[in-house]
C-alpha positions as CSV (number, residue, x, y, z in Angstrom):
1,M,-3.4,-13.1,-49.7
2,G,-6.7,-12.5,-48.0
3,D,-7.4,-11.5,-44.4
4,M,-9.6,-13.0,-41.8
5,L,-11.0,-11.5,-38.6
6,I,-11.9,-13.9,-35.8
7,R,-14.4,-12.5,-33.5
8,D,-15.2,-13.6,-29.9
9,L,-11.9,-15.4,-29.5
10,D,-11.6,-16.9,-26.0
11,P,-8.8,-15.0,-24.2
12,E,-7.2,-18.2,-23.0
13,L,-7.1,-19.6,-26.5
14,K,-5.4,-16.4,-27.7
15,R,-2.9,-16.6,-24.9
16,Q,-2.0,-20.1,-25.9
17,I,-1.6,-19.2,-29.5
18,E,0.6,-16.2,-28.5
19,E,2.7,-18.5,-26.3
20,R,3.1,-21.0,-29.1
21,S,4.1,-18.3,-31.6
22,R,6.8,-17.0,-29.2
23,R,8.1,-20.6,-28.7
24,N,8.2,-21.2,-32.5
25,R,9.5,-17.7,-33.2
26,R,6.7,-16.8,-35.5
27,S,4.2,-14.0,-35.7
28,L,0.8,-14.5,-34.2
29,S,-0.7,-14.6,-37.7
30,E,1.9,-17.1,-38.9
31,E,1.2,-19.3,-36.0
32,A,-2.6,-19.1,-36.5
33,I,-2.2,-20.0,-40.2
34,D,0.0,-23.0,-39.3
35,L,-2.6,-24.2,-36.7
36,I,-5.5,-23.8,-39.2
37,R,-3.5,-25.7,-41.9
38,R,-2.6,-28.5,-39.5
39,G,-6.3,-28.8,-38.4
40,I,-7.4,-29.0,-42.0
41,L,-4.8,-31.6,-42.9
42,V,-5.7,-33.8,-40.0
43,D,-9.4,-33.5,-40.9
44,Q,-8.7,-34.3,-44.5
45,K,-6.5,-37.3,-43.8
46,G,-8.8,-38.7,-41.2
47,A,-6.9,-41.5,-39.5
48,A,-3.4,-40.0,-40.3
49,R,-0.2,-41.8,-39.6
50,L,1.1,-41.7,-36.1
51,G,4.0,-39.5,-36.9
52,D,1.7,-37.0,-38.6
53,R,-0.7,-37.0,-35.6
54,L,2.2,-36.4,-33.2
55,R,3.6,-33.6,-35.3
56,A,0.1,-32.0,-35.3
57,I,0.1,-32.1,-31.5
58,I,3.7,-30.9,-30.8
59,G,4.2,-28.7,-33.8
60,D,7.7,-27.8,-35.0
61,V,9.4,-28.3,-31.7
62,H,13.0,-29.4,-32.1
63,F,15.3,-31.1,-29.5
64,T,18.3,-29.1,-28.3
65,D,21.8,-30.6,-28.7
66,E,21.8,-31.4,-25.0
67,E,18.5,-33.3,-25.2
68,L,19.7,-35.3,-28.2
69,D,22.9,-36.2,-26.4
70,A,20.9,-37.3,-23.4
71,I,18.7,-39.5,-25.6
72,A,21.8,-41.0,-27.3
73,A,23.4,-41.7,-23.9
74,S,20.2,-43.3,-22.5
75,R,20.1,-45.7,-25.5
76,A,23.5,-47.1,-24.3
77,E,22.3,-47.7,-20.7
78,P,21.2,-51.2,-19.7
79,D,17.5,-51.7,-19.3
80,R,16.1,-51.4,-15.8
81,E,14.5,-54.2,-14.0
82,P,10.7,-53.9,-14.1
83,P,9.1,-52.9,-10.8
84,S,7.8,-55.6,-8.4
85,F,4.2,-55.2,-7.4
86,A,4.2,-58.2,-5.1
């Protein structure tokens, strides 16, 4: 595998990539490679499918069991009345 040096990287952008790498439990290099790949795929596909576009935005974030349980419970709840703007 080859190496790449990125000069003049904005400190805020680096911080965001570091934060994302911690959240996804990857090394900084692995996260940067993933972001570059996603950017190239989106660019190549042009108007990608909605699911692919969302995945490019949120990355490999997964719901916790508690979040999935809350989603399942909310599906069983009756719909709320729409707000009245009168």
